[in-house]
PDB file of N, CA, C and O in Angstrom, chain B, residues numbered from 101:
ATOM      1  N   UNK B 101     -15.886  38.761  94.236  1.00  0.00           N
ATOM      2  CA  UNK B 101     -15.291  37.379  93.954  1.00  0.00           C
ATOM      3  C   UNK B 101     -16.315  37.317  95.064  1.00  0.00           C
ATOM      4  O   UNK B 101     -16.546  38.375  95.649  1.00  0.00           O
ATOM      5  N   UNK B 102     -17.028  36.113  95.477  1.00  0.00           N
ATOM      6  CA  UNK B 102     -17.832  35.563  96.458  1.00  0.00           C
ATOM      7  C   UNK B 102     -16.615  35.251  97.844  1.00  0.00           C
ATOM      8  O   UNK B 102     -15.587  34.582  97.739  1.00  0.00           O
ATOM      9  N   UNK B 103     -16.936  35.704  98.643  1.00  0.00           N
ATOM     10  CA  UNK B 103     -16.881  34.880  99.841  1.00  0.00           C
ATOM     11  C   UNK B 103     -17.664  33.555 100.452  1.00  0.00           C
ATOM     12  O   UNK B 103     -17.224  32.448 100.761  1.00  0.00           O
ATOM     13  N   UNK B 104     -18.885  34.061 100.498  1.00  0.00           N
ATOM     14  CA  UNK B 104     -19.907  33.501 100.715  1.00  0.00           C
ATOM     15  C   UNK B 104     -21.097  33.023  99.385  1.00  0.00           C
ATOM     16  O   UNK B 104     -21.888  33.725  98.755  1.00  0.00           O
ATOM     17  N   UNK B 105     -20.795  31.495  99.307  1.00  0.00           N
ATOM     18  CA  UNK B 105     -21.436  31.341  98.020  1.00  0.00           C
ATOM     19  C   UNK B 105     -22.705  30.683  98.524  1.00  0.00           C
ATOM     20  O   UNK B 105     -23.172  29.917  97.681  1.00  0.00           O
ATOM     21  N   UNK B 106     -23.469  30.761  99.760  1.00  0.00           N
ATOM     22  CA  UNK B 106     -24.099  30.235 100.289  1.00  0.00           C
ATOM     23  C   UNK B 106     -25.685  31.492 100.588  1.00  0.00           C
ATOM     24  O   UNK B 106     -26.827  31.113 100.847  1.00  0.00           O
ATOM     25  N   UNK B 107     -25.466  32.186 100.516  1.00  0.00           N
ATOM     26  CA  UNK B 107     -25.643  33.581 100.395  1.00  0.00           C
ATOM     27  C   UNK B 107     -25.368  34.469 100.090  1.00  0.00           C
ATOM     28  O   UNK B 107     -25.723  35.526 100.611  1.00  0.00           O
ATOM     29  N   UNK B 108     -24.316  34.297  98.718  1.00  0.00           N
ATOM     30  CA  UNK B 108     -23.467  35.548  98.195  1.00  0.00           C
ATOM     31  C   UNK B 108     -23.557  36.630  98.198  1.00  0.00           C
ATOM     32  O   UNK B 108     -24.141  37.601  97.717  1.00  0.00           O
ATOM     33  N   UNK B 109     -22.635  36.206  99.052  1.00  0.00           N
ATOM     34  CA  UNK B 109     -21.918  37.981 100.073  1.00  0.00           C
ATOM     35  C   UNK B 109     -20.584  37.853  99.159  1.00  0.00           C
ATOM     36  O   UNK B 109     -20.199  36.719  98.874  1.00  0.00           O
ATOM     37  N   UNK B 110     -20.032  38.729  98.798  1.00  0.00           N
ATOM     38  CA  UNK B 110     -18.810  39.185  98.067  1.00  0.00           C
ATOM     39  C   UNK B 110     -17.503  39.993  99.043  1.00  0.00           C
ATOM     40  O   UNK B 110     -17.797  40.582 100.084  1.00  0.00           O
ATOM     41  N   UNK B 111     -16.529  39.941  98.697  1.00  0.00           N
ATOM     42  CA  UNK B 111     -15.584  40.301  99.642  1.00  0.00           C
ATOM     43  C   UNK B 111     -16.164  41.881  99.739  1.00  0.00           C
ATOM     44  O   UNK B 111     -16.225  42.227 100.919  1.00  0.00           O
ATOM     45  N   UNK B 112     -16.520  42.726  98.981  1.00  0.00           N
ATOM     46  CA  UNK B 112     -16.623  44.022  98.903  1.00  0.00           C
ATOM     47  C   UNK B 112     -17.611  44.255 100.102  1.00  0.00           C
ATOM     48  O   UNK B 112     -17.384  44.939 101.100  1.00  0.00           O
ATOM     49  N   UNK B 113     -19.001  43.401  99.744  1.00  0.00           N
ATOM     50  CA  UNK B 113     -20.010  43.591 100.949  1.00  0.00           C
ATOM     51  C   UNK B 113     -19.004  43.311 102.537  1.00  0.00           C
ATOM     52  O   UNK B 113     -19.105  44.122 103.457  1.00  0.00           O
ATOM     53  N   UNK B 114     -18.395  42.495 102.609  1.00  0.00           N
ATOM     54  CA  UNK B 114     -17.887  41.704 104.056  1.00  0.00           C
ATOM     55  C   UNK B 114     -16.859  43.148 104.568  1.00  0.00           C
ATOM     56  O   UNK B 114     -16.799  43.678 105.677  1.00  0.00           O
ATOM     57  N   UNK B 115     -15.999  43.556 103.058  1.00  0.00           N
ATOM     58  CA  UNK B 115     -15.217  45.168 104.028  1.00  0.00           C
ATOM     59  C   UNK B 115     -15.610  46.451 104.687  1.00  0.00           C
ATOM     60  O   UNK B 115     -15.189  47.352 105.413  1.00  0.00           O
ATOM     61  N   UNK B 116     -17.025  45.875 103.788  1.00  0.00           N
ATOM     62  CA  UNK B 116     -17.963  47.262 103.736  1.00  0.00           C
ATOM     63  C   UNK B 116     -18.910  47.438 105.095  1.00  0.00           C
ATOM     64  O   UNK B 116     -19.360  48.351 105.788  1.00  0.00           O
ATOM     65  N   UNK B 117     -18.925  46.156 105.042  1.00  0.00           N
ATOM     66  CA  UNK B 117     -19.454  45.582 106.826  1.00  0.00           C
ATOM     67  C   UNK B 117     -18.471  46.343 108.038  1.00  0.00           C
ATOM     68  O   UNK B 117     -18.617  47.086 109.009  1.00  0.00           O
ATOM     69  N   UNK B 118     -17.285  45.574 107.231  1.00  0.00           N
ATOM     70  CA  UNK B 118     -16.196  45.957 108.444  1.00  0.00           C
ATOM     71  C   UNK B 118     -15.613  47.177 108.494  1.00  0.00           C
ATOM     72  O   UNK B 118     -14.964  47.564 109.466  1.00  0.00           O
ATOM     73  N   UNK B 119     -15.819  47.874 107.408  1.00  0.00           N
ATOM     74  CA  UNK B 119     -15.754  49.722 107.989  1.00  0.00           C
ATOM     75  C   UNK B 119     -16.627  50.246 108.386  1.00  0.00           C
ATOM     76  O   UNK B 119     -16.526  51.360 108.901  1.00  0.00           O
ATOM     77  N   UNK B 120     -17.899  49.521 108.256  1.00  0.00           N
ATOM     78  CA  UNK B 120     -19.301  50.092 108.670  1.00  0.00           C
ATOM     79  C   UNK B 120     -18.945  49.389 110.046  1.00  0.00           C
ATOM     80  O   UNK B 120     -20.107  49.008 110.187  1.00  0.00           O
ATOM     81  N   UNK B 121     -18.367  48.934 111.090  1.00  0.00           N
ATOM     82  CA  UNK B 121     -17.937  48.645 112.231  1.00  0.00           C
ATOM     83  C   UNK B 121     -17.935  47.368 112.845  1.00  0.00           C
ATOM     84  O   UNK B 121     -17.913  47.333 114.076  1.00  0.00           O
ATOM     85  N   UNK B 122     -17.962  45.827 111.896  1.00  0.00           N
ATOM     86  CA  UNK B 122     -18.093  44.709 112.093  1.00  0.00           C
ATOM     87  C   UNK B 122     -16.522  44.265 112.543  1.00  0.00           C
ATOM     88  O   UNK B 122     -15.488  44.270 111.876  1.00  0.00           O
ATOM     89  N   UNK B 123     -16.675  44.025 113.413  1.00  0.00           N
ATOM     90  CA  UNK B 123     -15.142  43.771 114.051  1.00  0.00           C
ATOM     91  C   UNK B 123     -14.834  42.141 113.736  1.00  0.00           C
ATOM     92  O   UNK B 123     -13.811  41.656 113.253  1.00  0.00           O
ATOM     93  N   UNK B 124     -16.267  41.354 114.244  1.00  0.00           N
ATOM     94  CA  UNK B 124     -15.365  40.109 114.101  1.00  0.00           C
ATOM     95  C   UNK B 124     -16.444  38.982 113.229  1.00  0.00           C
ATOM     96  O   UNK B 124     -17.598  39.405 113.172  1.00  0.00           O
ATOM     97  N   UNK B 125     -16.222  37.683 112.586  1.00  0.00           N
ATOM     98  CA  UNK B 125     -17.175  37.077 111.606  1.00  0.00           C
ATOM     99  C   UNK B 125     -18.748  37.027 112.462  1.00  0.00           C
ATOM    100  O   UNK B 125     -19.750  37.013 111.748  1.00  0.00           O
ATOM    101  N   UNK B 126     -18.864  37.009 113.458  1.00  0.00           N
ATOM    102  CA  UNK B 126     -20.309  36.971 114.065  1.00  0.00           C
ATOM    103  C   UNK B 126     -21.129  38.190 113.653  1.00  0.00           C
ATOM    104  O   UNK B 126     -22.267  38.217 113.184  1.00  0.00           O
ATOM    105  N   UNK B 127     -19.854  39.723 114.083  1.00  0.00           N
ATOM    106  CA  UNK B 127     -20.883  40.048 113.478  1.00  0.00           C
ATOM    107  C   UNK B 127     -21.303  40.628 111.899  1.00  0.00           C
ATOM    108  O   UNK B 127     -22.130  41.493 111.610  1.00  0.00           O
ATOM    109  N   UNK B 128     -20.635  40.018 111.224  1.00  0.00           N
ATOM    110  CA  UNK B 128     -20.504  39.703 109.971  1.00  0.00           C
ATOM    111  C   UNK B 128     -21.779  39.314 109.926  1.00  0.00           C
ATOM    112  O   UNK B 128     -22.707  39.855 109.326  1.00  0.00           O
ATOM    113  N   UNK B 129     -21.789  38.259 110.650  1.00  0.00           N
ATOM    114  CA  UNK B 129     -22.806  37.111 110.109  1.00  0.00           C
ATOM    115  C   UNK B 129     -24.185  37.587 110.318  1.00  0.00           C
ATOM    116  O   UNK B 129     -25.227  37.273 109.741  1.00  0.00           O
ATOM    117  N   UNK B 130     -23.934  38.481 111.348  1.00  0.00           N
ATOM    118  CA  UNK B 130     -25.334  38.986 111.897  1.00  0.00           C
ATOM    119  C   UNK B 130     -25.695  40.232 110.878  1.00  0.00           C
ATOM    120  O   UNK B 130     -26.906  40.441 110.802  1.00  0.00           O
ATOM    121  N   UNK B 131     -25.181  40.764 110.387  1.00  0.00           N
ATOM    122  CA  UNK B 131     -24.872  41.920 109.205  1.00  0.00           C
ATOM    123  C   UNK B 131     -25.390  41.363 107.647  1.00  0.00           C
ATOM    124  O   UNK B 131     -25.950  41.997 106.752  1.00  0.00           O
ATOM    125  N   UNK B 132     -25.079  40.293 107.687  1.00  0.00           N
ATOM    126  CA  UNK B 132     -25.373  39.427 105.753  1.00  0.00           C
ATOM    127  C   UNK B 132     -25.630  37.829 105.812  1.00  0.00           C
ATOM    128  O   UNK B 132     -25.570  37.039 104.870  1.00  0.00           O
ATOM    129  N   UNK B 133     -25.945  37.552 107.225  1.00  0.00           N
ATOM    130  CA  UNK B 133     -25.450  36.156 107.305  1.00  0.00           C
ATOM    131  C   UNK B 133     -24.804  35.335 106.799  1.00  0.00           C
ATOM    132  O   UNK B 133     -25.122  34.148 106.873  1.00  0.00           O
ATOM    133  N   UNK B 134     -23.442  35.869 105.984  1.00  0.00           N
ATOM    134  CA  UNK B 134     -22.087  35.299 105.818  1.00  0.00           C
ATOM    135  C   UNK B 134     -21.511  33.999 106.604  1.00  0.00           C
ATOM    136  O   UNK B 134     -20.599  34.521 107.245  1.00  0.00           O
ATOM    137  N   UNK B 135     -21.497  32.841 106.886  1.00  0.00           N
ATOM    138  CA  UNK B 135     -20.722  32.244 107.348  1.00  0.00           C
ATOM    139  C   UNK B 135     -22.248  31.452 108.490  1.00  0.00           C
ATOM    140  O   UNK B 135     -22.092  30.753 109.491  1.00  0.00           O
ATOM    141  N   UNK B 136     -23.289  31.796 108.003  1.00  0.00           N
ATOM    142  CA  UNK B 136     -24.542  31.079 109.146  1.00  0.00           C
ATOM    143  C   UNK B 136     -24.720  29.848 108.661  1.00  0.00           C
ATOM    144  O   UNK B 136     -25.121  29.081 109.537  1.00  0.00           O
ATOM    145  N   UNK B 137     -24.539  29.207 107.298  1.00  0.00           N
ATOM    146  CA  UNK B 137     -25.252  27.861 106.300  1.00  0.00           C
ATOM    147  C   UNK B 137     -24.143  26.901 106.794  1.00  0.00           C
ATOM    148  O   UNK B 137     -24.153  26.205 107.809  1.00  0.00           O
ATOM    149  N   UNK B 138     -23.414  26.992 106.073  1.00  0.00           N
ATOM    150  CA  UNK B 138     -22.184  25.468 106.515  1.00  0.00           C
ATOM    151  C   UNK B 138     -21.238  25.898 106.653  1.00  0.00           C
ATOM    152  O   UNK B 138     -20.507  24.940 106.905  1.00  0.00           O
ATOM    153  N   UNK B 139     -20.436  27.130 106.673  1.00  0.00           N
ATOM    154  CA  UNK B 139     -19.344  27.786 107.827  1.00  0.00           C
ATOM    155  C   UNK B 139     -17.978  27.787 106.643  1.00  0.00           C
ATOM    156  O   UNK B 139     -16.825  28.190 106.800  1.00  0.00           O
ATOM    157  N   UNK B 140     -18.504  27.294 105.683  1.00  0.00           N
ATOM    158  CA  UNK B 140     -17.246  27.130 104.571  1.00  0.00           C
ATOM    159  C   UNK B 140     -16.585  28.555 104.858  1.00  0.00           C
ATOM    160  O   UNK B 140     -15.571  28.377 105.533  1.00  0.00           O
ATOM    161  N   UNK B 141     -16.755  29.622 104.641  1.00  0.00           N
ATOM    162  CA  UNK B 141     -16.394  30.848 104.410  1.00  0.00           C
ATOM    163  C   UNK B 141     -15.876  32.104 105.547  1.00  0.00           C
ATOM    164  O   UNK B 141     -15.458  33.255 105.418  1.00  0.00           O
ATOM    165  N   UNK B 142     -16.188  31.088 106.838  1.00  0.00           N
ATOM    166  CA  UNK B 142     -15.515  31.874 108.392  1.00  0.00           C
ATOM    167  C   UNK B 142     -14.635  31.700 108.078  1.00  0.00           C
ATOM    168  O   UNK B 142     -15.066  31.582 106.931  1.00  0.00           O
ATOM    169  N   UNK B 143     -13.281  31.483 107.920  1.00  0.00           N
ATOM    170  CA  UNK B 143     -11.939  31.061 107.832  1.00  0.00           C
ATOM    171  C   UNK B 143     -11.474  32.469 106.764  1.00  0.00           C
ATOM    172  O   UNK B 143     -10.550  33.216 107.088  1.00  0.00           O
ATOM    173  N   UNK B 144     -12.194  32.640 105.614  1.00  0.00           N
ATOM    174  CA  UNK B 144     -12.101  33.405 104.783  1.00  0.00           C
ATOM    175  C   UNK B 144     -12.404  35.039 105.751  1.00  0.00           C
ATOM    176  O   UNK B 144     -11.592  35.932 105.992  1.00  0.00           O
ATOM    177  N   UNK B 145     -13.574  34.959 106.053  1.00  0.00           N
ATOM    178  CA  UNK B 145     -14.043  36.338 107.197  1.00  0.00           C
ATOM    179  C   UNK B 145     -13.818  36.617 107.988  1.00  0.00           C
ATOM    180  O   UNK B 145     -14.335  37.493 108.681  1.00  0.00           O
ATOM    181  N   UNK B 146     -12.949  35.963 108.176  1.00  0.00           N
ATOM    182  CA  UNK B 146     -11.414  36.413 109.528  1.00  0.00           C
ATOM    183  C   UNK B 146     -10.549  37.311 108.530  1.00  0.00           C
ATOM    184  O   UNK B 146     -10.404  38.532 108.480  1.00  0.00           O
ATOM    185  N   UNK B 147      -9.877  35.981 107.531  1.00  0.00           N
ATOM    186  CA  UNK B 147      -8.663  36.613 106.674  1.00  0.00           C
ATOM    187  C   UNK B 147      -9.058  37.907 106.587  1.00  0.00           C
ATOM    188  O   UNK B 147      -8.327  38.773 107.068  1.00  0.00           O
ATOM    189  N   UNK B 148     -10.228  38.239 105.986  1.00  0.00           N
ATOM    190  CA  UNK B 148     -10.760  39.559 105.570  1.00  0.00           C
ATOM    191  C   UNK B 148     -11.173  41.098 106.489  1.00  0.00           C
ATOM    192  O   UNK B 148     -11.552  42.187 106.057  1.00  0.00           O
ATOM    193  N   UNK B 149     -10.914  40.632 107.889  1.00  0.00           N
ATOM    194  CA  UNK B 149     -11.420  41.215 109.437  1.00  0.00           C
ATOM    195  C   UNK B 149      -9.523  41.364 109.414  1.00  0.00           C
ATOM    196  O   UNK B 149      -8.886  42.345 109.797  1.00  0.00           O
ATOM    197  N   UNK B 150      -9.090  40.365 108.975  1.00  0.00           N
ATOM    198  CA  UNK B 150      -7.494  40.686 109.895  1.00  0.00           C
ATOM    199  C   UNK B 150      -7.673  40.884 111.365  1.00  0.00           C
ATOM    200  O   UNK B 150      -8.668  40.538 112.002  1.00  0.00           O
ATOM    201  N   UNK B 151      -6.082  41.770 112.075  1.00  0.00           N
ATOM    202  CA  UNK B 151      -6.140  41.731 112.982  1.00  0.00           C
ATOM    203  C   UNK B 151      -6.175  43.635 113.306  1.00  0.00           C
ATOM    204  O   UNK B 151      -6.070  44.168 114.411  1.00  0.00           O
ATOM    205  N   UNK B 152      -6.328  44.227 112.158  1.00  0.00           N
ATOM    206  CA  UNK B 152      -6.773  45.599 111.986  1.00  0.00           C
ATOM    207  C   UNK B 152      -7.504  46.363 113.303  1.00  0.00           C
ATOM    208  O   UNK B 152      -8.087  45.706 114.165  1.00  0.00           O
ATOM    209  N   UNK B 153      -7.407  47.747 113.346  1.00  0.00           N
ATOM    210  CA  UNK B 153      -8.608  48.245 114.220  1.00  0.00           C
ATOM    211  C   UNK B 153     -10.111  48.248 113.364  1.00  0.00           C
ATOM    212  O   UNK B 153     -10.454  48.243 112.181  1.00  0.00           O
ATOM    213  N   UNK B 154     -10.806  48.259 114.746  1.00  0.00           N
ATOM    214  CA  UNK B 154     -12.296  48.514 114.720  1.00  0.00           C
ATOM    215  C   UNK B 154     -12.936  49.773 114.963  1.00  0.00           C
ATOM    216  O   UNK B 154     -12.784  50.440 115.986  1.00  0.00           O
ATOM    217  N   UNK B 155     -13.499  50.006 114.198  1.00  0.00           N
ATOM    218  CA  UNK B 155     -13.595  51.665 114.293  1.00  0.00           C
ATOM    219  C   UNK B 155     -14.712  51.710 115.721  1.00  0.00           C
ATOM    220  O   UNK B 155     -14.338  52.363 116.695  1.00  0.00           O
ATOM    221  N   UNK B 156     -15.749  51.161 115.759  1.00  0.00           N
ATOM    222  CA  UNK B 156     -16.947  50.426 116.734  1.00  0.00           C
ATOM    223  C   UNK B 156     -16.134  50.231 118.054  1.00  0.00           C
ATOM    224  O   UNK B 156     -16.698  50.786 118.997  1.00  0.00           O
ATOM    225  N   UNK B 157     -15.469  49.872 118.246  1.00  0.00           N
ATOM    226  CA  UNK B 157     -14.711  50.026 119.817  1.00  0.00           C
ATOM    227  C   UNK B 157     -14.206  51.079 119.711  1.00  0.00           C
ATOM    228  O   UNK B 157     -14.889  51.934 120.274  1.00  0.00           O
ATOM    229  N   UNK B 158     -12.896  51.657 119.038  1.00  0.00           N
ATOM    230  CA  UNK B 158     -12.616  52.980 118.892  1.00  0.00           C
ATOM    231  C   UNK B 158     -13.886  54.168 119.248  1.00  0.00           C
ATOM    232  O   UNK B 158     -13.458  55.042 120.002  1.00  0.00           O
ATOM    233  N   UNK B 159     -15.145  54.328 118.901  1.00  0.00           N
ATOM    234  CA  UNK B 159     -15.990  54.872 118.488  1.00  0.00           C
ATOM    235  C   UNK B 159     -16.658  54.595 120.155  1.00  0.00           C
ATOM    236  O   UNK B 159     -17.119  55.537 120.800  1.00  0.00           O
ATOM    237  N   UNK B 160     -16.633  53.687 120.502  1.00  0.00           N
ATOM    238  CA  UNK B 160     -17.655  53.433 122.130  1.00  0.00           C
ATOM    239  C   UNK B 160     -16.217  53.927 123.465  1.00  0.00           C
ATOM    240  O   UNK B 160     -16.228  54.476 124.567  1.00  0.00           O
ATOM    241  N   UNK B 161     -14.932  53.234 122.377  1.00  0.00           N
ATOM    242  CA  UNK B 161     -14.060  53.837 123.449  1.00  0.00           C
ATOM    243  C   UNK B 161     -14.249  55.526 123.842  1.00  0.00           C
ATOM    244  O   UNK B 161     -13.966  55.901 124.980  1.00  0.00           O
ATOM    245  N   UNK B 162     -14.615  56.238 123.080  1.00  0.00           N
ATOM    246  CA  UNK B 162     -14.746  57.669 122.991  1.00  0.00           C
ATOM    247  C   UNK B 162     -15.834  57.883 123.866  1.00  0.00           C
ATOM    248  O   UNK B 162     -15.670  58.659 124.808  1.00  0.00           O
ATOM    249  N   UNK B 163     -16.544  57.513 123.759  1.00  0.00           N
ATOM    250  CA  UNK B 163     -17.713  57.404 124.449  1.00  0.00           C
ATOM    251  C   UNK B 163     -19.311  57.680 123.363  1.00  0.00           C
ATOM    252  O   UNK B 163     -20.429  57.948 123.802  1.00  0.00           O
ATOM    253  N   UNK B 164     -19.018  57.551 122.297  1.00  0.00           N
ATOM    254  CA  UNK B 164     -19.539  57.433 121.054  1.00  0.00           C
ATOM    255  C   UNK B 164     -20.948  56.583 120.696  1.00  0.00           C
ATOM    256  O   UNK B 164     -21.281  55.724 121.513  1.00  0.00           O
ATOM    257  N   UNK B 165     -21.585  56.741 119.794  1.00  0.00           N
ATOM    258  CA  UNK B 165     -22.855  55.650 119.792  1.00  0.00           C
ATOM    259  C   UNK B 165     -21.969  54.318 118.472  1.00  0.00           C
ATOM    260  O   UNK B 165     -21.163  54.675 117.613  1.00  0.00           O
ATOM    261  N   UNK B 166     -22.401  52.958 118.677  1.00  0.00           N
ATOM    262  CA  UNK B 166     -22.077  52.285 117.919  1.00  0.00           C
ATOM    263  C   UNK B 166     -22.175  52.565 116.745  1.00  0.00           C
ATOM    264  O   UNK B 166     -23.179  53.178 116.381  1.00  0.00           O
ATOM    265  N   UNK B 167     -21.029  52.154 115.675  1.00  0.00           N
ATOM    266  CA  UNK B 167     -21.366  52.327 114.253  1.00  0.00           C
ATOM    267  C   UNK B 167     -22.778  51.292 114.145  1.00  0.00           C
ATOM    268  O   UNK B 167     -23.041  50.444 114.997  1.00  0.00           O
ATOM    269  N   UNK B 168     -23.637  51.569 112.873  1.00  0.00           N
ATOM    270  CA  UNK B 168     -24.193  50.589 112.419  1.00  0.00           C
ATOM    271  C   UNK B 168     -23.832  50.025 111.477  1.00  0.00           C
ATOM    272  O   UNK B 168     -23.216  50.753 110.698  1.00  0.00           O
ATOM    273  N   UNK B 169     -23.970  48.694 111.081  1.00  0.00           N
ATOM    274  CA  UNK B 169     -23.254  47.456 109.797  1.00  0.00           C
ATOM    275  C   UNK B 169     -24.464  47.699 108.982  1.00  0.00           C
ATOM    276  O   UNK B 169     -24.728  46.582 108.539  1.00  0.00           O
ATOM    277  N   UNK B 170     -25.025  48.227 108.698  1.00  0.00           N
ATOM    278  CA  UNK B 170     -25.662  48.282 107.177  1.00  0.00           C
ATOM    279  C   UNK B 170     -25.131  48.808 105.779  1.00  0.00           C
ATOM    280  O   UNK B 170     -24.519  49.827 105.458  1.00  0.00           O
ATOM    281  N   UNK B 171     -25.686  47.532 104.957  1.00  0.00           N
ATOM    282  CA  UNK B 171     -24.285  48.480 103.923  1.00  0.00           C
ATOM    283  C   UNK B 171     -25.701  48.268 103.075  1.00  0.00           C
ATOM    284  O   UNK B 171     -26.569  47.473 103.433  1.00  0.00           O
ATOM    285  N   UNK B 172     -25.790  49.093 101.912  1.00  0.00           N
ATOM    286  CA  UNK B 172     -26.342  48.567 100.958  1.00  0.00           C
ATOM    287  C   UNK B 172     -26.736  47.155 100.294  1.00  0.00           C
ATOM    288  O   UNK B 172     -26.059  46.235 100.752  1.00  0.00           O
ATOM    289  N   UNK B 173     -27.743  46.744  99.247  1.00  0.00           N
ATOM    290  CA  UNK B 173     -27.437  45.728  98.907  1.00  0.00           C
ATOM    291  C   UNK B 173     -26.130  45.782  97.282  1.00  0.00           C
ATOM    292  O   UNK B 173     -25.784  46.718  96.562  1.00  0.00           O
ATOM    293  N   UNK B 174     -25.831  44.593  97.288  1.00  0.00           N
ATOM    294  CA  UNK B 174     -24.739  44.963  96.031  1.00  0.00           C
ATOM    295  C   UNK B 174     -25.871  45.125  94.740  1.00  0.00           C
ATOM    296  O   UNK B 174     -27.061  44.839  94.868  1.00  0.00           O
ATOM    297  N   UNK B 175     -25.458  45.469  93.899  1.00  0.00           N
ATOM    298  CA  UNK B 175     -26.212  45.560  92.710  1.00  0.00           C
ATOM    299  C   UNK B 175     -25.977  44.511  91.587  1.00  0.00           C
ATOM    300  O   UNK B 175     -26.623  44.572  90.541  1.00  0.00           O
TER     301      UNK B 175
END
C-alpha cells in the first residue's frame, strides 16, 4: 500500500528505512522524499514509525557509527 502517492513510496519502504535507522519523518523524507511534497502522508509515516526504539540511537549510544538509511528500490 502506498504511503506517499507523490513519490510512490510504500509502507514496506518506510518500514525498511525505519529498520535501517530512520527514526523520524524528517529522516524518512531524507531517505526517500516521502512527505516532502504535499505533506499529506506525514501523519501516516509518524504512525508507521510509532514510538518504538530507534536502532540508530541505540548504536550511537554504544559508541558505534550511525546506520545507513539506504534501501534498495522496489521492483
